[in-house]
C-alpha positions as CSV (number, residue, x, y, z in Angstrom):
1,M,111.4,-2.5,72.8
2,R,110.2,-3.6,76.1
3,A,107.5,-0.3,76.6
4,L,106.4,-1.0,73.1
5,L,106.0,-4.7,74.2
6,E,104.2,-3.9,77.3
7,I,102.2,-1.5,75.4
8,S,101.4,-3.7,72.9
9,K,99.9,-6.3,75.3
10,T,97.5,-4.0,76.7
11,Y,96.1,-2.9,73.5
12,V,96.4,-5.4,70.8
13,P,93.1,-6.9,72.4
14,A,90.8,-3.7,72.5
15,I,92.6,-3.2,69.0
16,L,91.1,-7.3,67.9
17,L,87.7,-6.1,69.8
18,L,87.4,-3.0,67.7
19,L,87.9,-5.1,64.5
20,G,85.8,-8.0,65.6
21,G,82.7,-5.2,66.2
22,F,83.9,-4.0,62.2
23,L,83.1,-7.2,60.7
24,L,80.1,-7.8,62.8
25,A,78.6,-4.2,61.5
26,Y,80.4,-5.1,57.9
27,Q,77.6,-7.9,57.7
28,F,74.8,-5.4,57.7
29,V,76.8,-2.5,54.7
30,D,74.8,-2.9,51.5
31,P,76.7,-4.2,48.6
32,A,78.9,-2.1,46.7
33,P,76.9,-1.3,43.0
34,T,78.2,-3.2,39.8
35,H,80.3,-1.5,37.3
36,I,78.7,-2.3,33.9
37,I,74.6,-1.4,33.9
38,S,72.2,-2.1,30.6
39,I,70.1,0.5,28.8
40,S,67.7,-0.2,26.3
41,S,67.7,2.6,23.7
42,G,65.4,2.7,20.7
43,Q,66.4,2.0,16.3
44,P,69.7,3.0,16.3
45,D,68.9,5.8,14.2
46,G,66.9,7.7,16.6
47,A,67.5,10.0,19.6
48,Y,67.1,7.3,22.4
49,S,70.4,5.5,20.5
50,Q,72.0,9.0,20.3
51,F,71.2,10.1,24.1
52,A,72.4,6.8,25.1
53,E,75.9,7.1,23.4
54,R,76.7,10.5,25.9
55,Y,74.9,9.0,28.8
56,K,78.0,6.2,28.1
57,E,80.7,8.9,28.1
58,E,79.0,10.6,31.3
59,L,78.9,7.6,33.0
60,A,82.5,6.2,31.9
61,K,83.7,9.5,33.8
62,N,82.3,7.8,36.8
63,G,83.6,4.6,36.3
64,V,80.5,3.2,34.9
65,T,80.0,1.0,31.7
66,L,77.2,1.4,30.4
67,V,76.1,-1.7,28.0
68,I,73.7,0.2,25.1
69,K,70.9,-2.1,23.8
70,P,69.0,-1.2,20.4
71,S,65.1,-1.5,20.5
72,K,62.3,-1.0,18.3
73,G,61.0,1.8,20.9
74,S,59.5,2.3,24.6
75,T,57.5,-0.7,24.5
76,E,59.9,-3.2,23.5
77,N,62.0,-1.3,26.6
78,V,58.9,-1.4,29.1
79,T,58.8,-5.5,28.2
80,R,62.6,-5.8,28.5
81,L,62.3,-4.0,32.2
82,E,60.1,-6.2,33.0
83,Q,61.5,-9.4,32.1
84,K,64.4,-7.9,33.6
85,A,66.8,-8.1,30.4
86,V,68.0,-4.5,31.3
87,D,68.7,-2.1,34.2
88,V,67.5,0.6,33.0
89,A,65.8,2.3,29.3
90,F,64.2,4.9,27.6
91,V,60.5,5.6,27.7
92,Q,58.3,7.5,25.7
93,G,55.1,9.2,27.9
94,G,51.6,7.3,26.9
95,V,53.6,3.8,26.7
96,T,53.0,1.5,30.0
97,G,53.5,-2.0,30.7
98,P,51.1,-4.7,32.1
99,N,53.4,-5.4,35.4
100,Q,54.6,-1.5,35.5
101,S,54.5,-1.4,39.3
102,D,57.6,-2.9,39.0
103,L,59.1,0.3,37.3
104,L,60.1,3.8,38.6
105,S,61.1,6.8,37.4
106,L,64.2,9.0,37.5
107,G,62.2,11.7,35.9
108,S,62.0,13.3,32.2
109,L,64.4,14.1,29.9
110,Y,62.8,16.6,27.4
111,F,59.8,16.8,24.9
112,E,59.3,14.2,22.6
113,P,57.1,16.5,19.5
114,I,54.6,14.2,18.0
115,W,54.8,14.9,14.4
116,V,52.2,13.9,11.8
117,F,53.5,14.6,8.0
118,S,51.6,14.0,4.9
119,R,51.5,14.8,1.4
120,A,48.6,17.0,1.2
121,P,48.0,19.8,3.7
122,L,45.9,18.5,7.0
123,H,44.4,20.3,9.3
124,R,42.1,17.9,11.4
125,L,43.4,13.9,11.9
126,S,39.9,13.1,11.5
127,A,40.7,13.7,7.6
128,L,42.8,10.5,7.6
129,A,39.8,8.3,7.1
130,G,40.6,6.0,4.3
131,K,43.9,7.0,3.7
132,R,47.3,4.8,4.1
133,I,49.0,6.0,7.6
134,A,52.2,4.9,9.0
135,V,51.4,4.5,12.5
136,G,54.7,3.2,13.8
137,A,56.1,-0.6,14.3
138,E,55.1,-2.8,16.7
139,G,57.1,-2.5,20.0
140,S,57.7,1.4,19.0
141,G,56.1,4.3,21.6
142,T,54.9,5.8,18.4
143,R,52.4,3.3,17.4
144,P,50.3,3.4,21.0
145,V,50.0,7.1,20.6
146,A,49.3,7.5,16.9
147,L,46.1,4.8,17.8
148,Q,44.7,6.6,20.6
149,L,44.7,9.9,18.6
150,L,43.3,8.4,15.7
151,A,41.0,6.3,17.4
152,A,39.9,9.8,19.1
153,N,39.2,10.8,15.3
154,G,37.1,8.4,14.4
155,V,40.1,6.9,12.3
156,Q,40.2,3.1,12.9
157,M,41.8,-0.2,11.1
158,K,38.0,-0.7,9.9
159,N,37.9,2.5,7.8
160,S,41.4,3.2,6.9
161,T,44.8,0.9,6.0
162,L,47.1,1.4,9.0
163,L,50.7,0.3,8.5
164,N,52.8,-0.7,10.8
165,I,56.4,0.9,10.1
166,S,58.7,3.6,11.5
167,G,61.8,5.7,11.0
168,Q,62.9,5.3,7.7
169,A,61.1,2.8,6.9
170,A,57.7,4.9,7.0
171,V,59.6,8.0,5.7
172,D,60.5,6.4,2.4
173,A,56.8,5.3,2.3
174,L,56.0,8.9,2.2
175,M,57.8,10.0,-0.2
176,Q,57.5,7.1,-3.1
177,G,53.9,7.6,-2.0
178,A,53.2,4.6,-0.6
179,A,51.6,6.3,2.6
180,D,49.5,9.6,3.0
181,A,50.5,10.4,6.3
182,V,52.9,9.2,8.9
183,F,53.1,9.4,12.5
184,F,56.6,10.2,14.6
185,V,57.4,10.6,18.4
186,A,61.0,11.6,18.3
187,S,63.1,14.6,18.8
188,P,63.8,17.4,16.0
189,K,67.5,16.5,16.4
190,V,66.6,13.4,14.4
191,S,67.7,13.7,10.6
192,Y,64.8,12.7,9.3
193,I,62.3,14.6,11.4
194,Q,64.4,17.8,10.1
195,A,64.9,16.1,6.3
196,L,60.7,16.3,6.0
197,I,60.4,19.7,7.4
198,A,62.9,20.7,5.1
199,N,60.7,19.2,1.9
200,K,58.4,21.8,0.1
201,H,56.6,18.7,-1.2
202,I,55.8,17.5,2.4
203,H,53.6,19.5,4.7
204,L,53.6,19.4,9.1
205,M,50.2,18.6,10.2
206,N,49.5,22.3,13.4
207,F,47.6,20.7,16.2
208,E,44.9,23.6,15.8
209,R,43.2,22.2,18.7
210,A,46.2,20.9,20.6
211,K,44.6,22.9,24.6
212,A,41.4,19.9,24.1
213,Y,44.1,17.5,23.5
214,T,46.0,18.3,26.5
215,H,42.8,18.5,28.7
216,L,41.9,14.6,27.3
217,Y,45.3,13.0,27.8
218,P,47.4,14.7,30.6
219,Y,50.4,12.9,29.5
220,L,50.3,15.5,26.5
221,A,51.9,19.0,26.1
222,S,51.3,21.6,23.9
223,V,54.4,23.1,22.3
224,T,55.4,25.6,19.7
225,L,57.8,25.2,16.8
226,P,59.2,28.9,16.0
227,Q,59.2,30.0,12.2
228,G,62.2,29.9,11.3
229,G,63.4,27.1,14.1
230,M,64.6,24.6,12.6
231,H,66.9,27.0,9.9
232,L,67.0,30.9,10.4
233,Q,68.7,31.5,6.8
234,R,66.3,29.1,5.1
235,N,63.1,30.1,7.3
236,I,62.6,26.7,8.3
237,P,59.7,25.8,9.1
238,A,57.9,28.7,6.9
239,Q,55.5,29.5,10.1
240,R,54.7,29.0,13.4
241,T,53.6,25.6,14.6
242,T,51.4,24.2,17.3
243,L,52.4,20.5,18.0
244,L,51.7,17.9,20.6
245,A,54.5,16.4,22.5
246,T,55.0,13.5,25.3
247,T,57.9,13.4,27.2
248,A,60.9,11.2,27.1
249,A,61.4,9.2,30.6
250,L,64.4,7.4,32.3
251,V,62.5,4.3,33.5
252,I,64.8,2.3,36.2
253,R,63.5,-1.1,37.9
254,H,62.3,-1.2,41.2
255,D,66.2,-3.1,42.4
256,M,68.6,-0.7,40.8
257,H,71.4,0.2,43.3
258,P,70.0,4.1,44.9
259,D,74.3,5.0,43.9
260,L,74.1,3.9,40.0
261,Q,70.3,6.2,39.9
262,V,72.4,8.9,41.0
263,A,75.4,8.5,38.9
264,L,72.4,8.2,35.7
265,L,70.8,11.4,37.4
266,Q,73.8,13.4,37.2
267,A,74.0,11.7,33.7
268,A,70.8,12.8,32.4
269,S,71.9,16.7,33.9
270,A,74.5,16.7,32.2
271,V,73.3,15.2,28.6
272,H,69.5,17.5,29.0
273,Q,70.3,20.6,31.5
274,G,71.2,22.8,28.2
275,G,68.0,22.9,26.9
276,G,66.8,22.5,23.1
277,L,64.1,23.7,20.6
278,F,61.3,23.2,22.7
279,E,63.1,23.5,26.8
280,N,64.2,25.9,28.8
281,P,68.0,25.4,29.9
282,G,67.3,23.8,33.7
283,Q,64.1,22.5,32.5
284,F,64.9,19.3,32.4
285,P,65.9,16.1,33.7
286,S,62.3,17.2,35.8
287,Q,60.0,15.1,38.0
288,A,57.3,16.7,36.4
289,Y,55.2,14.9,33.3
290,V,56.2,11.3,34.8
291,Q,54.0,8.8,33.9
292,F,55.9,5.7,36.2
293,P,56.3,6.5,40.3
294,L,59.7,8.4,41.1
295,S,62.2,6.7,42.8
296,K,63.1,7.8,46.3
297,E,66.6,8.5,45.1
298,A,65.0,10.7,42.3
299,I,63.3,12.8,44.5
300,R,66.3,13.7,46.8
301,F,67.8,14.4,44.0
302,Y,65.9,16.9,42.9
303,K,64.8,18.4,45.6
304,Y,69.4,18.6,47.5
305,G,71.2,17.6,44.2
306,P,73.6,15.4,44.1
307,P,75.1,13.2,47.7
308,F,77.0,16.0,49.6
309,L,80.0,13.9,49.2
310,Q,79.7,13.0,45.3
311,K,80.4,16.6,44.9
312,Y,83.5,16.7,46.2
313,L,84.9,13.2,46.0
314,P,85.1,10.8,43.0
315,F,82.1,8.4,42.6
316,W,83.6,5.2,43.8
317,T,84.9,6.9,47.0
318,A,82.1,8.8,47.9
319,N,79.9,5.4,47.1
320,M,82.5,3.7,49.4
321,I,82.6,6.1,52.9
322,D,78.7,6.6,52.0
323,R,78.3,2.2,52.1
324,L,80.7,2.1,55.0
325,K,78.8,4.7,57.5
326,V,76.8,2.2,59.4
327,M,80.3,1.3,60.6
328,L,80.5,4.4,62.2
329,L,78.1,2.3,65.0
330,P,80.4,-0.3,66.5
331,L,83.2,2.7,66.1
332,L,81.2,5.1,68.7
333,A,80.3,2.4,71.1
334,L,83.3,0.4,71.1
335,L,86.1,2.9,70.5
336,L,84.9,6.1,72.8
337,P,84.6,3.7,76.4
338,L,87.9,1.4,74.9
339,L,89.5,5.0,74.8
340,K,88.6,5.9,78.6
341,V,89.5,2.6,79.9
342,M,92.6,1.2,78.2
343,P,95.2,4.2,79.6
344,P,94.3,3.2,83.2
345,V,94.1,-0.3,82.0
346,Y,97.6,0.4,80.7
347,R,98.9,2.1,83.9
348,W,97.3,-0.9,86.1
349,R,99.5,-3.3,84.4
350,I,102.6,-1.2,84.5
351,R,102.6,-0.7,88.7
352,S,101.0,-4.3,89.1
353,K,104.4,-5.2,88.2
354,I,105.7,-3.5,90.7
355,Y,103.4,-3.1,93.4
356,R,103.3,-6.5,94.0
357,W,106.9,-7.1,95.2
358,Y,105.3,-5.2,98.0
359,D,103.6,-8.2,99.2
360,D,106.5,-10.2,99.5
361,L,108.4,-7.1,101.0
362,Q,106.2,-6.2,103.5
363,R,106.2,-9.8,105.0
364,L,109.9,-10.4,104.8
365,D,110.1,-7.2,107.0
366,Q,107.8,-8.5,109.0
367,A,109.1,-12.0,109.8
368,L,112.7,-10.4,110.3
369,H,111.1,-7.9,112.7
370,A,109.7,-11.2,114.5
371,A,112.9,-13.2,113.9
372,D,114.6,-15.0,117.0
373,S,117.4,-16.3,116.2
374,Q,120.3,-15.8,113.5
375,D,119.9,-18.5,111.5
376,K,115.9,-17.5,111.0
377,V,117.3,-13.8,110.1
378,A,120.0,-14.9,107.7
379,S,117.6,-16.9,105.7
380,L,115.4,-14.2,105.6
381,L,118.0,-12.0,104.1
382,A,119.0,-14.3,102.0
383,E,115.4,-14.5,100.3
384,L,115.3,-10.5,100.4
385,D,118.5,-10.5,98.4
386,A,116.8,-13.3,95.9
387,L,113.9,-10.5,95.9
388,Q,115.7,-7.7,95.3
389,Q,117.5,-10.1,92.4
390,E,114.6,-10.3,90.5
391,I,113.7,-6.7,91.1
392,R,116.6,-5.7,89.3
393,S,115.8,-7.5,85.9
394,V,111.9,-5.8,86.4
395,H,111.7,-3.4,83.0
396,V,109.1,-0.5,83.0
397,P,108.4,2.6,81.0
398,L,110.4,5.7,81.4
399,S,107.7,7.3,83.1
400,Y,107.1,4.9,85.8
401,A,111.1,3.9,86.6
402,E,110.7,6.2,90.1
403,E,108.2,3.9,91.3
404,L,110.8,1.1,90.4
405,Y,113.7,2.6,92.4
406,Q,111.6,3.5,94.8
407,L,110.8,0.0,95.1
408,R,114.5,-0.8,95.3
409,M,115.1,1.8,97.9
410,H,112.6,0.0,100.5
411,C,114.0,-2.7,99.9
412,A,117.7,-1.9,100.6
413,L,116.2,0.0,103.7
414,V,115.0,-3.1,104.7
415,Q,118.2,-5.1,104.9
416,Q,120.2,-2.1,105.7
417,F,117.9,-2.0,109.1
418,K,118.5,-5.2,110.1
419,S,122.0,-5.9,108.9
420,S,122.7,-2.5,111.0
421,A,120.4,-4.0,114.1
């Protein structure tokens, strides 16, 4: 117990110094990410909402809660991001905002074909002049793309009727004859897209000039809907169809925590890497086809994959270790010198208990040799006896017992020599 007390007297100050260094360094540790983030998805019956639910499941595996906020579409999603109403959103290619410099992309996720359905066969968009066309609701991603493509073909509000409806409302208008054509920018998995393609009375436009469009509008790509691609047994569609497509992207605010960005990228990989009707396996998520600048974390993710620690440790454990790596600096700066200094300090403390008595012993030895009277000798021997009594109360670790007993032996030698003299 006494040895433990001696060790604690030596090493406790060193431990306190280390703790002080850690507390100082902790001021520079990045804050932990929040456990809750919000996403602006899309209309409840759209692909964005379906994918948001899958993201929610994947993020929950890492202890992150995703709050899904439905919206009218990509335009509203960008507005919400700029207003800091959400943390992340699905944004369709071709949709921008006035303050988009504060937004970053985590990559493109999948192709979003541009579907143009009409009641009569349609070969050119210019043929829609004078018709009733559903171009998407205000706030949707379909609307800006539809208006841009129609304007390029001379179809505008002044010579046609543009209906601000989308989703099931646009489908109903087409089926009931209230609209001659409808635009959708949506995944082929959306139920109303599948229903319209299967309807023999509705025609899907084949973009014969797709290459020209992709040259004029870099955010567009050309994709092919193969014959029978939607249903082999029923051979839907009955012919190979060329479509234009944008890409859906995952867009965040610039201040999102880096670890949450990685968590979203991992969720995106789990959801989209399997490919689809227009995507090859492993093609998405991708750093290609992006409209907003890629975040630094996204660039690193596409180049190297997930951070090393997150490959082998739970998300929050890896996050904590990664955040605390700044603590290694005081650890190395203080611990290594202390490891070298503390053992000699400890030895000095123990030996000082022994060696400090030699000063008194040497003084008494010299005084006894110089004593010129019996009274003086008796007084000095009494002082030596008191010194020996004090030394007997000294306790040192067993590894230093030899030096203590040597001190006691030297005291006895001085006493014996003078007594015999």
